[in-house]
Structure formats: C-alpha cells, structure tokens
C-alpha distance (Angstrom), angle and dihedral (degrees) to the residues before:
residue distance angle dihedral
X1 . . .
X2 3.79 . .
X3 3.81 93.1 .
X4 3.83 89.3 50.7
X5 3.80 90.1 51.3
X6 3.82 90.8 47.5
X7 3.81 91.1 49.2
X8 3.80 92.0 49.7
X9 3.81 92.4 47.6
X10 3.81 89.2 50.1
X11 3.82 90.5 51.9
X12 3.81 90.9 47.5
X13 3.81 90.6 52.4
X14 3.82 88.9 60.4
X15 3.81 90.1 61.3
X16 3.79 112.2 91.8
X17 3.79 90.0 -150.3
X18 3.83 98.0 46.5
X19 3.80 95.3 41.4
X20 3.80 93.4 57.3
X21 3.81 93.1 68.8
X22 3.81 116.9 101.8
X23 3.77 132.4 154.0
X24 3.78 112.3 -89.2
X25 3.81 122.0 -140.8
X26 3.81 93.3 -90.2
X27 3.81 92.8 50.7
X28 3.80 92.6 45.2
X29 3.81 90.1 52.3
X30 3.80 91.0 47.1
X31 3.80 92.5 50.8
X32 3.78 91.8 47.1
X33 3.80 95.2 46.8
X34 3.82 97.4 43.9
X35 3.80 99.7 31.5
X36 3.78 131.3 -133.9
X37 3.84 96.7 -80.6
X38 3.82 92.2 58.4
X39 3.80 92.8 43.0
X40 3.82 89.3 51.4
X41 3.82 89.8 51.9
X42 3.80 86.2 56.0
X43 3.81 89.7 48.3
X44 3.81 91.2 54.4
X45 3.81 91.1 49.0
X46 3.83 92.9 47.9
X47 3.79 89.7 49.3
X48 3.81 92.7 50.6
X49 3.79 92.9 46.8
X50 3.79 100.2 40.7
X51 3.81 110.9 23.8
X52 3.80 112.3 22.1
X53 3.83 96.1 79.5
X54 3.81 116.2 85.6
X55 3.81 89.9 -123.6
X56 3.80 109.0 22.0
X57 3.80 118.4 -163.0
X58 3.80 112.5 -96.5
X59 3.82 91.3 8.6
X60 3.77 108.6 -167.1
X61 3.79 91.8 26.6
X62 3.80 102.8 51.6
X63 3.81 97.5 95.0
X64 3.82 117.6 68.8
X65 3.80 117.9 -139.6
X66 3.82 92.6 -126.9
X67 3.80 143.4 5.4
X68 3.82 100.2 86.4
X69 3.82 133.0 40.1
X70 3.81 90.1 -122.9
X71 3.81 92.6 57.3
X72 3.80 90.6 54.7
X73 3.82 91.1 45.0
X74 3.80 90.7 50.2
X75 3.80 91.2 56.3
X76 3.80 92.0 43.9
X77 3.81 91.6 50.8
X78 3.79 99.6 41.7
X79 3.79 92.5 -113.6
X80 3.80 98.9 115.4
X81 3.82 99.5 101.5
X82 3.78 140.5 3.9
X83 3.83 92.9 -97.2
X84 3.80 91.6 55.2
X85 3.81 90.7 45.4
X86 3.80 88.5 54.2
X87 3.81 93.2 47.7
X88 3.80 100.7 42.5
X89 3.80 104.6 23.5
X90 3.83 99.1 30.3
X91 3.80 91.2 -127.2
X92 3.79 116.1 154.3
X93 3.78 110.4 -104.9
X94 3.81 101.9 -144.3
X95 3.79 100.7 47.3
X96 3.80 129.0 78.7
X97 3.79 114.5 -100.7
X98 3.78 113.7 -98.7
X99 3.81 122.4 -133.1
X100 3.82 88.5 -106.4
X101 3.81 92.6 52.2
X102 3.80 90.4 48.6
X103 3.81 90.6 51.7
X104 3.81 91.1 49.2
X105 3.81 92.7 50.0
X106 3.81 90.9 47.8
X107 3.82 90.0 50.1
X108 3.81 90.3 55.1
X109 3.81 92.6 47.1
X110 3.81 90.5 48.3
X111 3.81 92.4 48.8
X112 3.80 91.4 49.3
X113 3.82 92.1 49.0
X114 3.82 91.4 47.8
X115 3.81 92.1 50.3
X116 3.78 92.5 45.0
X117 3.81 90.3 49.8
X118 3.80 92.0 48.1
X119 3.81 93.2 48.0
X120 3.81 91.9 47.4
X121 3.82 96.6 41.3
X122 3.80 94.7 -115.5
X123 3.79 121.3 155.0
X124 3.80 111.8 -130.7
X125 3.78 95.7 -158.6
X126 3.80 117.4 84.7
X127 3.78 118.4 -93.0
X128 3.80 104.4 -95.1
X129 3.77 97.5 -166.5
X130 3.78 98.3 62.1
X131 3.76 123.7 81.5
X132 3.78 117.1 -168.7
C-alpha cells in the first residue's frame, strides 16, 4: 500500500489548493508534544465521527481549516469531506466508509504528517522532558 500512498501524495502535491497546506506553529507544537501515535488516535476518532457515515452532517463543512494537525492533514490529503474522498481517493460518496477505506485514509494522513514533520524538523515522539 505504500506505493499507492506515495502515488496519491504525489498527485495531491500537483494541486495548487492541496499543496498549500502545511502545519502551522501551533499544530507543529501539538504534534511534537503529543506524538504521532496520539495524533493518529485523534485522526481515527475524527474520521469515525465526521466521515464514516454515508451522509455526514454538514458534509463539506465538517473539517476546520486549522486547530489540529489532523484537520490540516485532512485538507492536504483530500480527506476532509465525502466529495474530496470521492475525487481523490475514489471512495463512493453515498455509502458508509468500510474498515479498509478508513485504514487507507489513515495511512495517507499518517504519511503526510510524517513527511511534513520530516521536512519541518519536527519530532513525532512526545516530548520526554516536560511534565504537565
């Protein structure tokens, strides 16, 4: 599946709209402090709540443009609404997401976050030196 994810990310980078998304300072700090595993747990929960249903409430407006690294990744990867999932991931719009489709979407989000972190010099393991 890695080559499929790489191919999709390459296609997304050719989109002027999708390629403009990058983690802002707040999202970079959040990713670094919480770590990629926790952020991916959030991604799975957001997906279940906002995209798994065949006709999610507020479809097309359910994913904010900022406020969490996953939201930014969703826009960058074309996984922000059911229309974008249909266009970029070829996932039927009026059917609930299958477990396999959810795993594929999460793999793309993870790959985007890992690349973004690598390009921006962000650690994706939680800060060990800070106690809250």
